[in-house]
N, C-alpha and C positions, 0 to 999 in steps of 0.2 A: 595766192591766199591760202594759208594753212587752215585745214579743216578744224582741228581742235582749238586753235587760237580764235577762229571766227566764232565757234560755239561759245567760248568763254566770254568773248566781248558782247555778244548778243544776249546772253543770259545773265549778264551782270556779275559773273563769277571770276572775271579776269583780275589778276594781281596787278599792282601798279607797274611792275616790270613788263608784264604782258601787254598792258595798255600802251606803254611807251613804244614797245616793239611794233605793235600793230599799226598805230597811227603814224609812226615813222615810215613804215612801209607804204602806207596810203599816200603820204606826202610825195613819194618818189614815183608813183604810178597813177596817172590820171584815170585810166580805165578801171583800175582796182577801186579807186575812190568812188567813181560814179556807180560802179556795180554795187558797192557796199551800201550806198545811200538808196539805191533803187530797192535793194532787198529790205532795207530797214523800213521803207515806206509802204511795202506791199501789205503789211498787216491791216492797214485801214481799208483796203479793198477786198481782202481775202474773206472777211466775214460775210460778204455779199455773195460769195461763190457757194455752189452746192456740189462741188466736185467730189466724186468718190474715187479714192486712191488706194493703191496697194503700198503701204508705208515703206516696206523694205526696198522693193524694186524701184519705186518711183523716186525715193530719196537718193538711192544709188545713181539713178539716171540723172537726177538734178545735179548732184555733185560732179558727175562726169562732164556734164555740159559746162559747168562753171570752170572746171580745170581745162577744158578744151576751147575756151572762149576766145583766144587771141585773134583768130582769123575772122571772127564775127563781130559786127558792131554791137555796142552795148544795148541799143534799142531793140535789136532782134533777140538778144538774150533775155531781155525783160519780158517780151511777149511769151517766149517759151516758158519762162519761169512762173508766169501767172498760173499756168495749169497745175504746177506743182507747189504753189505757195501754201496751200493748206497743210500738206504734210511737212513742208519745210519749216513752217512756223510751229507746228506741233512738236517737232524735234528740237528746235532751237529755243523756243520760248518767245522771244521778242517782246516780252513784257505783257503779252496778251494770252498766249496759249501755254499754260504750264503743264508739262507732261506729268501725269500722276504716276509716281513710282514709289516703291518701298525698298529701302536699303537695309540690310540686316547686319547687325553687329553681334558676334558671338565671342565669348571668351570663357575658357575653362579654368584657367589658373590665375585668379585675381591676386595680384600682389597687394601689399598694404598701402601702396601709393594711390593717388587719385586717378581715376579713369574719367575721361571726358568724351561725351557723345553729343552729336548735334544733327539737326535736320535743316538742310538748306532751303532756300525759298522755293516754294512750289513742290515740296516733297514731304513724305512721311517716312520716318526711320523707326526701325524696331531694334530694341536692345534686349538680348536674352542673357540672363545671368545663370551661373552654374547651379544655383539652388532651385532653378525652375521659374523664378520670377521673370516677368516680361513687362517691358515698358515701350509704349508707342510715343514718339515725339512728333508734334505737329510742326508745320512750316516755321522756320526761323526760331527754333527752340534749342536749348542746350541743357544737358544734364551732366553734372559731375557726381562721382560716386566713389566712396571708399569705405573700407571696413574698419571700424574703431574697435579693435580687440581689447583695448584697456577698459572701455565702458560697455563692451558687448552690444554694439549697435551697428547696423548697416545704415550708413549716412548718405543722403543724396541732397543735392541743391539744384533747384529748377529755375530756369528763366524761360518763359514761354508757356507752352501747354503740353501736357503729357497725360496719357491714360495708363494706369498702373494695374497689373495683375500680380499681386504679391504672394509668394509662398510664405505663409506665416510661420515664424519660429518664436515660441514663447521666450526662449533663452537668447534670442538674437533678433530683436525687433527691427523693422524697417522704418526709418524716419526721413521725411522729406521737408526741407526748408524752402519756402517760397516767399520771397519778400520778407515781411515782418511776421509771418506765420510759420508754424511747424505742424506737420501732419504725421501722426503715428499710427501705423497699421495695426489692426487687431484681427487679421485674417481677412484680407480686403481686396476689393476691386473698386478703384476710385479714379476720378479725373481732377486734375488741378490746372487752372488757367491763371497764369501770372505773367503777362507781358508787361514790361516796364512802362510802356506808353499808355496802358490802360489805367483807369483810376480805381481799380478794384482787383481783388484776388478771389477767385471762385474755386471752392472745393466741393465736389459732388460725389456722393457715395452710391455705387451700383449694388454691391452686395457685401455682406460681412459687417465690420464695424471699424470706425476710425475716430480718433480724437484729434481735435484741432487745439493746438497749444500756442501760447505766447512764446516770444523768443527766450524768456527766462524759464520756460518749462511748465507754466501754470496752465491747467486745462481750462479752455474757454467754452468748448462745446463738444458733445459726443454725438456724432452724426449717425443717423439711421438710414438704411437703404431707401433710395428715392428722394433723399433730401439734398439740397444744395445750399451752401452757406457762402454768401457774398460779403467780403470784408472791404470796407472803404477806408483806407488809411487816413485820408485827410480829415474825415469826420469821426474817425475811430469808432465806426459803427458796423455791426454785423447784421445782415438780413438773411433770414432763412426762408426758403421756398421749395416747392416740390419740382421735380424734373424727371422727364421720361428717359429711360435707358437708351432708346433709339436716337434721341437727340445727342446724348453724350458720345455714342459710338459712331455717329455719322461721319465726322471728319476723318476717322480711320478708314472708312469705306469710300472715300473720295466724293463726299457730298458736303455742301453747305446746307444745314437744316436750320432755317431761320424761324424763330417763333416770337412774334410781336417785338421785333428788334428795331431800334432806331436806325435811320438811314446812315447817320454818321458812323455808328458802330459797324454797320454792314460794310461801309466803304473801308473801314480799318481792317476788317477781315480780308476783303478782296485785295487790299494793298499788300498784305503779308504774303498772299498766295501768288499773285500775278506780278508783283514787283513794280507796281505803278503808284503814283501819288495822286491823291484827290484833294481838290480845293473847292469848298462849298461857298459860293458867293451869295446865295440866298439863304439866310439864317433860318427861315421858316421851314426849310427842308430838313434841317438837322434832326428834328424830332418826329419826322414822318415815320410811322411804324409799318413794318412789312412782315408777312408770314409766307413762307414757301420753301420748296426744296430745289436746290440748284446743283447740278453735277459740276465737279471741279475740272472735268476734262473739256468743257466748252470754253470758248474764248471769252476774254474779258469784255470784248465788244458786244458779244451776245448777251452777257449778263447785264451790261449797261442798258441795252435795248429793253430787256425785260423790266428792269427797275424804272426806266423812263416811262414805259407804258403804265405801270402801276402808280407811280408817284407824280407823274406829269411834269417832270423837269426836262431841261435841255442841257446839253453838254458840248464841249469842244475839247479836242485833244492837242496838246502841245508835245511834239516829238523831240526827243533828245538823243544824242548819240552815245555819250559816255556817262549818263546818269538816267534815273527813271523817267519815263514819260509821265506827263501830268494831265490829269483829267479835271477840267474846270466845270463844275456843276452850277447851273444858275436857273 
């Protein structure tokens, strides 16, 4: 069993070719197949463990045991692996423990072509531009960027969520397109949330100034620091509210900061980070509102227990091998 390939399979990052290779190998080795399913099922039990582990040495030990397993029966390997399951899941993800890490992208000589940057599930990426501007991309987000020399604009298009610290240039403004809206910086730190599956686009200003424009360039709203504008495309409605800076920056710091948020929306956030699906069978639960701070480094199972205690729901988990696990809430 190849280490990198196993990582890709369990974190959902495997390409179709890698999936075909992996499952073809499993089909030819019964022990490999049993071991894989044992590992996959450990996450349900691991959240009940309070094992303290040394990440580097214990994972190395675990992988060594997996590689040297032929002489030992699968059931004995499973018992040994339970001790290391917490660190193993932390490294691999398994749909419940997403390792919080930051990937940095630097470039000094930007051509006139389009540059594309992204943050994979369960991660935050940082993009640093040569002019000093910096952008943080939240989980499952993508940013495309190019310099429009003809119209003297720095152009970006966002899918997902990003936090912008823009080096303002009066002669070369920074413009972000998100869905049906355009945001133009005026010396600005701001956050834009525009996931396609959400029914709104939210622009929040931390400091400086920013204009929200329509697609045809008409100014809709001039934001002030501490203001957040939520645009609902289906209703063609804009709602203005105040928002604290610590709430906007929390996701960059590895936290879910939830302020009077609907349970259904919370599940959507968790799904993006942990790579699991939620199905709510009790419709009354959808509008239950929750406030609290949750670290992204804890397991999805732990988060579910916290929310279960607060909202009074029950849930069951349907495990899948080659697609996201499903949490059914009732």
